[in-house]
C-alpha positions as CSV (number, residue, x, y, z in Angstrom):
1,M,70.0,51.5,-63.5
2,W,68.9,52.6,-60.0
3,T,68.6,49.8,-57.4
4,R,65.6,49.0,-55.3
5,E,67.3,50.7,-52.2
6,L,66.2,54.0,-53.7
7,R,62.6,55.1,-53.0
8,E,60.4,56.3,-55.8
9,W,60.5,59.9,-54.8
10,E,64.3,59.8,-54.5
11,K,64.9,58.7,-58.1
12,P,64.4,62.2,-59.8
13,I,66.8,63.8,-57.3
14,A,69.3,60.9,-57.7
15,L,69.3,61.3,-61.5
16,E,70.0,65.0,-61.3
17,L,72.6,64.4,-58.6
18,Y,74.4,62.0,-60.9
19,E,74.9,64.9,-63.4
20,L,75.9,67.3,-60.6
21,I,78.5,64.9,-59.2
22,S,79.8,64.0,-62.7
23,N,80.3,67.7,-63.4
24,I,82.2,68.1,-60.1
25,R,84.6,65.2,-61.1
26,C,85.1,66.4,-64.6
27,N,85.4,70.2,-64.2
28,H,87.0,70.6,-60.8
29,K,90.3,68.9,-60.3
30,E,90.6,70.2,-56.7
31,D,87.6,68.2,-55.7
32,E,89.1,64.9,-56.7
33,V,90.8,64.4,-53.4
34,Q,87.6,64.9,-51.5
35,W,85.8,62.6,-53.9
36,D,88.3,59.8,-53.4
37,A,88.2,60.2,-49.6
38,H,84.4,60.0,-49.6
39,K,84.4,57.0,-51.9
40,A,86.9,55.1,-49.7
41,E,84.8,55.8,-46.7
42,L,81.7,54.4,-48.4
43,I,83.5,51.3,-49.6
44,K,84.5,50.5,-46.0
45,S,81.0,51.0,-44.7
46,E,78.0,48.7,-44.8
47,L,77.0,50.3,-48.1
48,D,79.8,48.5,-49.9
49,T,77.4,46.3,-51.9
50,L,75.3,49.2,-53.1
51,W,78.5,51.2,-54.0
52,K,79.6,48.4,-56.4
53,V,76.4,48.7,-58.5
54,N,75.3,52.3,-57.9
55,P,77.9,54.7,-56.5
56,E,75.9,57.8,-56.9
57,G,72.9,56.2,-55.3
58,C,75.1,55.0,-52.5
59,I,76.2,58.6,-51.8
60,L,72.6,59.8,-52.0
61,L,71.5,57.3,-49.4
62,S,74.5,57.8,-47.1
63,N,74.4,61.6,-47.1
64,K,71.0,62.3,-48.5
65,H,70.0,65.6,-46.8
66,K,73.3,67.4,-47.4
67,R,73.6,66.4,-51.0
68,S,70.0,67.2,-51.7
69,E,70.4,70.6,-50.2
70,L,73.5,71.2,-52.3
71,F,71.6,70.3,-55.4
72,L,68.7,72.6,-54.6
73,R,71.1,75.5,-53.9
74,W,73.0,75.1,-57.2
75,N,69.9,74.8,-59.4
76,T,67.3,77.2,-58.0
77,S,66.8,80.8,-57.3
78,L,64.6,80.3,-54.2
79,V,64.1,77.5,-51.7
80,G,61.0,77.4,-49.5
81,Y,59.9,75.2,-46.6
82,S,56.2,75.0,-45.7
83,D,54.1,73.1,-43.2
84,G,50.4,72.8,-42.2
85,S,49.0,72.0,-38.8
86,F,45.6,70.6,-38.0
87,K,43.8,70.1,-34.7
88,E,40.5,68.7,-33.8
89,L,39.0,69.7,-30.5
90,E,37.0,67.4,-28.2
91,D,33.7,69.1,-29.3
92,G,34.5,68.4,-32.9
93,T,35.7,71.9,-33.8
94,M,38.6,72.0,-36.2
95,I,41.3,74.6,-36.3
96,S,44.2,74.7,-38.7
97,G,47.3,76.8,-39.3
98,M,50.1,77.1,-41.8
99,G,53.7,78.4,-41.8
100,G,56.7,78.7,-44.0
101,I,59.9,80.5,-44.9
102,L,61.5,81.4,-48.2
103,L,65.3,81.7,-48.7
104,N,67.3,83.2,-51.6
105,D,70.4,81.7,-53.1
106,K,72.5,83.3,-50.4
107,D,70.6,81.4,-47.7
108,E,68.9,84.7,-46.5
109,I,65.4,84.5,-45.3
110,I,63.3,86.9,-47.5
111,F,59.8,85.8,-46.5
112,V,58.2,84.2,-43.4
113,F,54.6,83.6,-42.6
114,S,52.4,82.1,-39.9
115,G,48.7,82.2,-39.7
116,K,45.3,80.4,-39.7
117,C,43.8,78.7,-42.7
118,N,40.4,77.2,-43.4
119,S,41.1,73.5,-43.8
120,S,39.0,70.5,-42.9
121,S,41.9,68.0,-42.9
122,P,45.6,67.8,-42.2
123,V,46.4,67.4,-46.0
124,E,44.3,70.4,-46.9
125,A,46.3,72.5,-44.4
126,E,49.5,71.3,-46.1
127,L,48.1,72.4,-49.5
128,E,47.1,75.8,-48.2
129,A,50.6,76.3,-46.8
130,I,52.2,75.3,-50.1
131,I,49.9,77.6,-52.1
132,F,50.5,80.6,-49.8
133,L,54.2,80.2,-50.0
134,S,54.2,79.7,-53.8
135,N,52.2,82.9,-54.3
136,A,54.8,84.7,-52.1
137,A,57.6,83.2,-54.1
138,L,56.1,84.3,-57.4
139,T,56.6,88.0,-56.4
140,H,60.3,87.4,-56.3
141,L,60.7,85.4,-59.6
142,D,61.3,86.4,-63.1
143,H,60.7,84.2,-66.2
144,T,64.1,82.4,-65.9
145,S,63.9,81.7,-62.2
146,K,62.9,78.5,-60.4
147,V,61.8,77.9,-56.8
148,V,61.7,74.6,-54.9
149,I,59.3,74.2,-52.0
150,C,60.0,71.4,-49.5
151,T,57.2,69.7,-47.7
152,D,56.7,66.6,-45.6
153,C,53.4,65.8,-47.3
154,A,54.0,63.0,-49.8
155,L,50.4,63.2,-51.0
156,A,50.9,66.8,-52.1
157,V,54.0,65.9,-54.1
158,Q,52.2,63.0,-55.7
159,S,49.1,65.1,-56.5
160,L,51.1,67.9,-58.2
161,S,53.0,65.3,-60.3
162,K,49.7,63.7,-61.4
163,L,48.1,67.0,-62.4
164,R,51.1,68.0,-64.4
165,A,51.1,64.7,-66.1
166,G,47.5,65.2,-67.1
167,Q,46.2,62.4,-64.8
168,D,43.1,62.5,-62.7
169,D,43.6,63.5,-59.1
170,F,41.5,63.9,-56.0
171,F,42.6,67.5,-55.4
172,R,41.7,68.6,-59.0
173,R,38.5,70.3,-57.6
174,K,40.7,72.7,-55.7
175,T,41.1,75.6,-58.2
176,E,44.2,77.2,-56.6
177,W,46.0,73.8,-56.5
178,V,45.3,73.2,-60.2
179,D,46.5,76.7,-61.0
180,L,49.7,76.0,-59.1
181,A,50.3,72.8,-61.2
182,S,50.3,75.0,-64.3
183,K,53.3,77.1,-62.9
184,K,56.2,74.9,-63.9
185,M,58.8,77.2,-62.4
186,I,57.6,76.0,-59.0
187,Q,58.8,72.5,-58.0
188,L,57.7,70.5,-55.0
189,Y,60.0,68.1,-53.2
190,Y,59.3,65.8,-50.3
191,T,61.5,66.1,-47.2
192,P,61.4,64.3,-43.9
193,R,59.6,65.9,-41.0
194,E,62.8,66.4,-39.0
195,N,63.9,69.0,-41.6
196,L,60.9,71.2,-41.0
197,A,61.2,71.9,-37.3
198,M,61.0,75.7,-37.6
199,V,58.1,75.8,-40.1
200,D,56.3,73.2,-38.0
201,D,56.4,75.6,-35.1
202,L,55.2,78.4,-37.3
203,A,52.2,76.4,-38.5
204,K,51.3,75.4,-34.9
205,K,51.5,79.0,-33.7
206,G,49.5,80.0,-36.8
207,R,46.6,77.9,-35.7
208,E,46.0,80.1,-32.7
209,R,47.1,83.5,-33.9
210,V,44.5,86.2,-33.7
211,K,46.1,88.1,-36.6
212,E,48.1,86.6,-39.5
213,F,51.8,87.2,-39.3
214,W,54.0,87.6,-42.4
215,K,56.9,89.8,-43.5
216,Y,59.0,90.3,-46.6
217,D,62.7,90.8,-46.8
218,M,63.1,90.0,-43.1
219,G,66.7,90.0,-41.7
220,L,68.0,87.2,-39.6
221,G,68.0,89.5,-36.6
222,A,64.3,90.2,-37.0
223,I,63.6,86.5,-37.3
224,A,65.5,85.7,-34.1
225,E,63.7,88.5,-32.3
226,E,60.3,87.2,-33.4
227,F,61.0,83.6,-32.5
228,E,63.5,83.9,-29.7
229,E,63.3,81.4,-26.8
230,I,61.5,82.8,-23.8
231,S,61.1,81.6,-20.2
232,E,58.3,79.2,-19.3
233,E,56.7,81.9,-17.2
234,D,56.6,84.4,-20.1
235,Y,55.4,81.7,-22.4
236,L,52.5,80.8,-20.2
237,A,51.6,84.5,-19.8
238,G,51.6,84.9,-23.5
239,E,49.4,81.8,-24.0
240,I,46.9,83.1,-21.5
241,Q,46.8,86.5,-23.3
242,E,46.3,84.8,-26.7
243,V,43.5,82.6,-25.3
244,E,41.8,85.6,-23.8
245,E,41.9,87.4,-27.2
246,M,40.5,84.4,-28.9
247,E,37.6,84.2,-26.3
248,E,36.8,87.9,-27.0
249,D,36.7,87.3,-30.7
250,Q,34.8,84.0,-30.7
251,G,32.8,84.5,-27.5
252,D,33.6,81.0,-26.3
253,D,34.7,80.6,-22.7
254,E,35.5,77.0,-23.2
255,E,38.0,77.7,-26.0
256,G,41.1,78.1,-23.8
257,I,40.6,74.8,-22.1
258,E,39.8,72.9,-25.3
259,L,43.0,74.2,-27.0
260,V,45.0,72.4,-24.3
261,E,42.9,69.2,-24.1
262,G,42.3,68.8,-27.8
263,I,44.0,66.3,-30.1
264,E,46.8,67.8,-32.1
265,M,47.9,66.5,-35.5
266,D,50.5,67.5,-38.0
267,G,50.1,67.7,-41.8
268,M,50.5,63.9,-42.3
269,G,47.8,63.1,-39.8
270,H,50.0,62.0,-36.9
271,Q,49.3,63.0,-33.4
272,G,51.8,65.5,-32.1
């Protein structure tokens, strides 16, 4: 029985990790030394009490991100990371963007996107990003494949679970979201915000892009070239150019100033 130290969203992962770790211990003798060393380390730590009643849960809590990533890699064909970005300007205008990446089982980036979306709230921006990435993933899947999409929007994870369980949900009116719930080969997992730094940047850039950016089968070299670090001078020059392009398209001379002075929020509604 899992202890109260585990959060509700961690329990499904913990149960599957239990089977994964058990298989490692039973089928791979060479891993026993590493297992014993890790166990000894945990027993000496402050997690000693939890270890006595729930060793697998103790491991999950002490090394959650690494173990979760290991589980995802061993049990899925594709892993995606998505994020939405929402910003309300001082005049009440709302702009939103989305971004994400898709990796194969070799940790190679096979898809990346960044662009605008038509959302009226931070949560809707998150949903749009998940839907967009899911549709991209479906082009790479066969009937036996599975994709896991990681998001920092707990509401999205809960909503999809409710719809698949046949329960009523606020987002049931969103047709594309209900359609996604019917595709059981796509699983949604919550991950903390700090694990989504790259896609958070893609989403924020997507808000202000004049044209949507996306590419399939993109090599790591191309990714680095697209998102390489630039000097502050070049960055400001690029920002000015983007603002000018937006002003031409929207005919709003105030837009550039408002983009800087506006209130910026991420997909969970935090200021950022």
